[in-house]
C-alpha positions in Angstrom: -122.1 -128.7 -59.2 -121.6 -128.5 -55.4 -122.2 -131.7 -53.4 -122.8 -129.8 -50.2 -125.5 -127.6 -51.8 -127.1 -130.7 -53.3 -127.1 -132.6 -50.0 -128.7 -129.6 -48.2 -131.5 -129.3 -50.7 -132.1 -133.1 -50.8 -132.3 -133.1 -47.0 -134.6 -130.1 -47.0 -136.9 -131.8 -49.6 -137.3 -134.7 -47.1 -138.1 -132.2 -44.4 -140.8 -130.4 -46.4 -142.2 -133.8 -47.4 -142.5 -134.7 -43.7 -144.4 -131.4 -43.2 -147.3 -132.9 -45.1 -147.0 -136.6 -44.3 -146.9 -137.2 -41.4 -146.6 -133.6 -40.1 -149.8 -131.8 -41.3 -151.7 -135.1 -41.5 -151.3 -135.7 -37.7 -151.5 -132.0 -36.8 -154.9 -131.7 -38.5 -155.9 -135.3 -37.7 -155.6 -134.8 -34.0 -157.7 -131.6 -34.1 -160.8 -133.2 -35.7 -163.3 -135.6 -34.1 -162.3 -139.3 -34.0 -164.9 -140.1 -36.7 -163.0 -138.0 -39.2 -159.4 -138.6 -38.5 -158.8 -141.1 -41.3 -160.3 -138.7 -43.8 -157.7 -136.1 -42.9 -154.9 -138.6 -43.1 -156.2 -139.8 -46.5 -156.6 -136.2 -47.9 -153.0 -135.3 -46.9 -151.6 -138.5 -48.3 -153.5 -138.4 -51.6 -152.5 -134.7 -52.1 -148.8 -135.9 -52.0 -149.7 -138.4 -54.8 -151.8 -136.2 -57.2 -149.9 -133.0 -56.8 -146.6 -134.7 -57.5 -148.0 -136.1 -60.7 -149.5 -132.7 -61.7 -146.2 -131.1 -60.9 -144.3 -133.4 -63.2 -146.8 -133.2 -66.0 -147.3 -129.4 -66.1 -147.1 -127.7 -62.7 -143.4 -127.2 -62.6 -143.3 -125.9 -66.1 -146.1 -123.4 -65.5 -144.5 -122.2 -62.3 -140.8 -122.1 -63.2 -140.6 -122.6 -66.9 -139.6 -119.9 -69.4 -142.0 -117.0 -69.1 -144.6 -116.5 -71.8 -143.7 -112.8 -72.1 -146.2 -111.2 -69.7 -144.9 -112.3 -66.4 -148.1 -114.2 -65.7 -147.3 -117.8 -66.3 -144.5 -120.1 -67.5 -144.7 -121.9 -70.8 -145.1 -125.7 -71.2 -141.5 -126.1 -72.5 -140.6 -128.1 -69.4 -143.9 -130.1 -69.3 -143.3 -133.7 -68.5 -140.0 -132.6 -67.0 -138.6 -132.0 -70.4 -135.1 -130.3 -70.1 -135.2 -131.0 -66.4 -132.3 -133.3 -65.6 -129.0 -133.7 -63.8 -127.4 -130.5 -65.0 -127.8 -127.2 -63.0 -130.1 -124.4 -64.2 -128.4 -121.0 -63.9 -131.7 -119.2 -63.2 -132.8 -121.2 -60.2 -130.1 -123.6 -59.0 -126.7 -122.9 -60.3 -124.9 -125.4 -58.1 -127.4 -128.3 -57.8 -129.1 -130.6 -60.4 -132.1 -129.0 -62.0 -134.1 -132.1 -61.1 -133.3 -131.7 -57.4 -134.6 -128.1 -57.4 -137.7 -129.3 -59.2 -138.5 -132.0 -56.6 -137.8 -129.5 -53.7 -140.3 -127.1 -55.2 -142.8 -129.9 -55.7 -143.0 -130.3 -51.9 -144.1 -126.7 -51.5 -146.9 -127.2 -54.0 -148.0 -130.2 -52.0 -148.0 -128.5 -48.6 -149.8 -125.5 -50.0 -152.8 -127.4 -51.2 -152.8 -129.5 -48.1 -153.0 -126.5 -45.8 -156.5 -125.7 -47.0 -157.8 -129.0 -45.5 -158.0 -127.3 -42.1 -160.9 -125.0 -43.2 -163.2 -127.6 -44.8 -162.4 -130.5 -42.5 -165.3 -132.9 -41.7 -167.6 -131.9 -44.5 -166.1 -132.2 -48.0 -166.8 -135.1 -50.4 -163.5 -137.0 -51.3 -164.1 -137.1 -55.0 -164.9 -133.4 -55.2 -161.8 -132.8 -53.1 -159.6 -134.5 -55.6 -160.9 -132.6 -58.5 -160.8 -129.2 -56.7 -157.2 -129.9 -55.5 -155.9 -130.5 -59.0 -157.7 -127.5 -60.5 -156.5 -125.2 -57.6 -152.9 -126.2 -57.9 -153.0 -125.6 -61.7 -154.9 -122.3 -61.8 -154.0 -120.7 -58.4 -150.7 -122.0 -57.0 -148.8 -122.4 -60.3 -149.4 -118.8 -61.5 -148.6 -117.4 -58.0 -145.4 -119.4 -57.8 -144.4 -118.0 -61.2 -145.3 -114.4 -60.3 -143.1 -114.4 -57.2 -140.4 -117.0 -57.8 -140.3 -117.6 -61.6 -137.8 -115.9 -63.8 -139.8 -113.1 -65.5 -142.6 -113.3 -63.0 -144.2 -109.8 -62.6 -144.0 -109.7 -58.8 -140.4 -110.8 -58.8 -139.6 -108.2 -61.4 -141.4 -105.6 -59.2 -138.9 -106.5 -56.5 -141.2 -108.5 -54.2 -139.5 -110.8 -51.7 -140.8 -114.1 -50.4 -138.0 -116.3 -49.1 -139.9 -119.5 -48.4 -143.6 -119.1 -49.2 -145.3 -116.6 -46.9 -147.4 -115.2 -49.7 -147.2 -118.1 -52.2 -147.9 -120.8 -49.7 -149.5 -119.5 -46.6 -151.5 -116.5 -47.6 -152.8 -118.1 -50.8 -153.9 -121.3 -49.1 -155.3 -119.4 -46.0 -157.5 -117.0 -48.0 -158.6 -119.8 -50.3 -159.5 -121.8 -47.2 -161.7 -119.0 -46.0 -163.6 -118.9 -49.2 -164.1 -122.6 -49.1 -165.4 -122.8 -45.6 -167.8 -119.9 -46.3 -169.1 -121.5 -49.5 -169.4 -125.0 -47.9 -171.3 -123.6 -44.9 -171.0 -124.6 -41.2 -170.6 -128.1 -39.9 -173.7 -129.7 -38.6 -174.2 -128.6 -34.9 -171.7 -125.8 -35.1 -171.9 -123.6 -32.0 -174.4 -126.1 -30.6 -172.2 -129.2 -30.2 -168.6 -129.0 -28.9 -166.0 -129.9 -31.5 -163.1 -131.0 -29.3 -159.8 -132.3 -30.6 -159.7 -136.0 -30.3 -156.0 -136.6 -30.0 -153.7 -133.7 -29.0 -150.5 -135.8 -29.1 -151.1 -136.2 -32.8 -151.3 -132.4 -33.1 -147.9 -131.8 -31.6 -146.3 -133.7 -34.5 -146.2 -130.7 -37.0 -143.0 -129.0 -38.2 -141.2 -126.6 -40.5 -138.1 -126.6 -42.7 -135.3 -124.7 -44.3 -133.3 -124.9 -47.5 -135.1 -122.5 -49.8 -131.8 -120.8 -50.6 -130.6 -123.9 -52.4 -127.1 -123.4 -51.2 -124.9 -123.9 -48.1 -123.0 -120.7 -48.8 -124.0 -117.6 -50.7 -122.7 -114.0 -50.8 -123.0 -112.3 -47.5 -123.2 -114.0 -44.1 -123.2 -117.9 -43.9 -126.7 -118.9 -45.0 -127.6 -121.8 -42.8 -127.2 -119.8 -39.5 -128.9 -116.8 -41.1 -131.9 -118.9 -42.0 -132.0 -121.2 -39.0 -131.7 -118.5 -36.3 -134.7 -116.4 -37.3 -136.8 -119.4 -37.9 -136.9 -120.9 -34.4 -136.8 -117.4 -32.7 -140.2 -116.4 -34.1 -142.5 -119.2 -32.8 -141.6 -119.1 -29.1 -142.7 -115.4 -29.0 -146.2 -116.3 -30.0 -148.1 -116.7 -26.7 -150.6 -119.6 -26.2 -153.8 -119.1 -28.1 -157.1 -121.0 -27.6 -159.4 -121.4 -30.6 -163.1 -120.2 -30.2 -162.5 -118.4 -26.9 -162.8 -114.7 -27.7 -162.2 -111.8 -25.5 -158.8 -112.9 -23.9 -155.2 -112.7 -24.9 -154.4 -116.4 -24.3 -155.7 -119.6 -22.9 -153.1 -119.3 -20.1 -154.6 -116.0 -19.0 -158.1 -117.4 -19.2 -157.6 -120.7 -17.4 -154.6 -120.0 -15.3 -152.8 -122.9 -17.0 -151.0 -123.1 -20.4 -152.5 -125.5 -22.9 -150.7 -127.6 -25.4 -153.3 -126.7 -28.1 -152.7 -123.0 -27.5 -148.9 -123.5 -27.5 -148.7 -125.3 -30.8 -151.2 -123.0 -32.4 -149.0 -120.0 -31.4 -145.9 -121.8 -32.5 -147.3 -122.5 -36.0 -148.4 -118.8 -36.3 -144.8 -117.7 -35.6 -143.4 -120.2 -38.1 -145.9 -118.9 -40.8 -144.9 -115.3 -40.2 -141.2 -115.9 -40.4 -141.5 -118.0 -43.6 -141.2 -115.1 -46.0 -138.7 -113.2 -43.9 -136.2 -115.8 -42.6 -133.6 -115.1 -45.3 -133.9 -111.3 -45.0 -134.2 -110.3 -41.3 -131.8 -110.6 -38.3 -132.7 -112.8 -35.3 -133.9 -109.9 -33.0 -136.3 -108.6 -35.6 -137.6 -112.2 -36.0 -138.7 -111.9 -32.4 -140.7 -108.8 -33.1 -142.3 -110.5 -36.1 -143.3 -113.3 -33.8 -144.7 -111.1 -31.1 -146.9 -109.2 -33.6 -148.2 -112.3 -35.4 -149.3 -113.7 -32.0 -151.5 -110.7 -31.6 -153.0 -110.5 -35.1 -153.6 -114.3 -35.4 -155.2 -114.3 -32.0 -157.6 -111.5 -33.1 -158.4 -113.4 -36.3 -159.0 -116.7 -34.5 -160.7 -115.6 -31.4 -162.4 -112.3 -32.3 -162.9 -112.0 -36.1 -164.1 -115.6 -36.6 -166.5 -115.4 -33.7 -167.9 -112.1 -34.9 -168.4 -113.1 -38.5 -169.5 -116.6 -37.7 -167.7 -118.6 -40.4 -166.7 -122.2 -39.6 -163.0 -122.3 -40.3 -162.7 -125.7 -38.7 -159.0 -125.8 -37.8 -158.2 -122.1 -38.3 -156.4 -122.3 -41.6 -157.2 -118.7 -42.5 -156.7 -117.3 -39.0 -153.2 -118.8 -38.7 -151.9 -119.3 -42.2 -153.8 -116.6 -44.2 -153.4 -113.8 -41.6 -149.9 -114.9 -40.5 -148.7 -115.2 -44.1 -149.9 -111.7 -45.0 -148.3 -110.2 -41.9 -145.0 -112.0 -42.6 -145.0 -110.6 -46.2 -145.5 -107.1 -45.0 -142.9 -107.6 -42.3 -140.3 -108.2 -44.9 -141.0 -104.6 -46.2 -140.3 -103.3 -42.7 -137.5 -105.5 -41.3 -135.5 -106.7 -44.3 -131.9 -105.5 -44.5 -129.1 -106.1 -47.0 -126.7 -106.5 -44.2 -128.4 -109.9 -43.6 -128.8 -110.8 -47.3 -127.0 -108.8 -50.0 -129.3 -110.3 -52.6 -132.3 -108.9 -50.7 -133.3 -105.3 -50.0 -133.7 -102.8 -47.2 -137.0 -102.5 -45.5 -138.7 -99.3 -44.3 -136.9 -99.4 -40.9 -133.5 -99.6 -42.7 -134.1 -96.7 -45.1 -135.3 -98.8 -48.0 -138.5 -98.8 -50.1 -139.3 -102.5 -49.9 -142.6 -102.0 -48.2 -144.4 -101.0 -51.4 -143.8 -104.2 -53.4 -144.5 -106.3 -50.3 -147.8 -104.4 -49.9 -148.8 -105.0 -53.5 -148.1 -108.8 -53.0 -150.1 -108.8 -49.8 -153.1 -107.3 -51.5 -153.1 -108.8 -55.0 -152.4 -112.4 -53.9 -155.4 -112.8 -51.6 -157.6 -111.2 -54.1 -156.4 -113.5 -56.9 -156.5 -116.6 -54.8 -159.9 -115.8 -53.3 -161.6 -115.1 -56.7 -160.1 -118.1 -58.4 -161.0 -120.4 -55.5 -164.6 -119.2 -55.7 -164.7 -119.9 -59.5 -163.2 -123.3 -59.1 -165.5 -124.2 -56.2 -168.6 -123.1 -58.2 -167.5 -125.2 -61.2 -166.8 -128.4 -59.2 -170.0 -128.0 -57.1 -172.1 -127.6 -60.2 -170.6 -130.8 -61.7 -170.5 -133.1 -58.6 -171.6 -131.4 -55.4 -168.8 -130.6 -53.0 -170.4 -131.2 -49.6 -171.2 -134.6 -48.3 -174.8 -135.5 -47.4 -176.1 -134.7 -43.9 -176.3 -138.3 -43.0 -172.7 -139.0 -44.1 -171.5 -136.0 -42.2 -173.3 -137.2 -39.0 -171.8 -140.7 -39.3 -168.4 -139.3 -40.1 -166.2 -139.2 -43.2 -164.0 -142.1 -42.2 -166.9 -144.6 -42.7 -168.8 -142.8 -45.4 -165.8 -141.7 -47.6 -163.1 -144.3 -46.8 -165.2 -147.2 -45.4 -162.7 -147.5 -42.5 -162.6 -146.6 -38.8 -159.5 -145.3 -37.0 -160.5 -146.8 -33.7 -162.4 -150.0 -32.8 -163.5 -148.8 -29.3 -165.9 -145.9 -29.1 -165.8 -143.9 -25.9 
């Protein structure tokens, strides 16, 4: 048992917790109209509650429990946190309590399901949202986490690398978000009524984290500098982007002035792309990853969405889905064992890591998309997922939560 390692992972657990509440809650809450801000805060908060419970009951065991023999899913041996206590587990956390590793991973399950909120914001019934979230975590996130991170998972056995969730967290939630927004349909008045962010200072309160290695020091270079340096270097290279303004490289170029919305959107895209790679690439290559993700996410947000006409309200797919897929492929290009001896060499360093990364980048979106469609159809058949038109017009704060964020209406 190492007290330094334990302290690092506990601190990182708090940071990932803060990514959802208040981080993502305020990030998304500031982007919606004022009549829906409380619904976003409520959805993010309740996800923290229900996914933590699901994780303790069965989610952790399905994700990280002993493999059932096919590399597809973990067994229920650790259900109810059985055998998950204060002693280390050699497979995942050899120097920290098993329970600490479990709660750290729980925060990733929470943030993954919360990221999808950005696609269906302002139009999903709260009761249906609860049921969908639990089913999605159980049948989409848990198997994916086992494939990539679980001992015996088939993607892990294939050699796939995802340091902190580029494919498990961002790509899976982003693609699932796209399916949801297409199935739900456009918001009332889409492309006819301007949907302006109601509070941009809220939006600036997002964040990212570190700690996925679970240790202060590991073989090779000192890990905290190795992880921290690439992580902040990628976001600044993402130029300002403006949602729903196709045909230009950035809002700065279009308006002659940089916008805070464009800046934070570009920063989030950079953070998404470096998530799978931060433990495997050097700082300079992190800059290249950030430059490229700025371009691909801009095309997804400003060009692809406008051309296809889907209403991804807060660009969950354009930023998280596309950015996560690119980051996963980037590992296959830029990873090097000189940075992490436990990793692999990418294409640019004479290795063959690109192939397993490509398989992950193809299979994961397909699996997440198909399963999301099935779960959506099931929930919609039972309880109808979308709110009534009258409720949507009034706003979800009043119709779903019976509360209002502001007493003065401008």
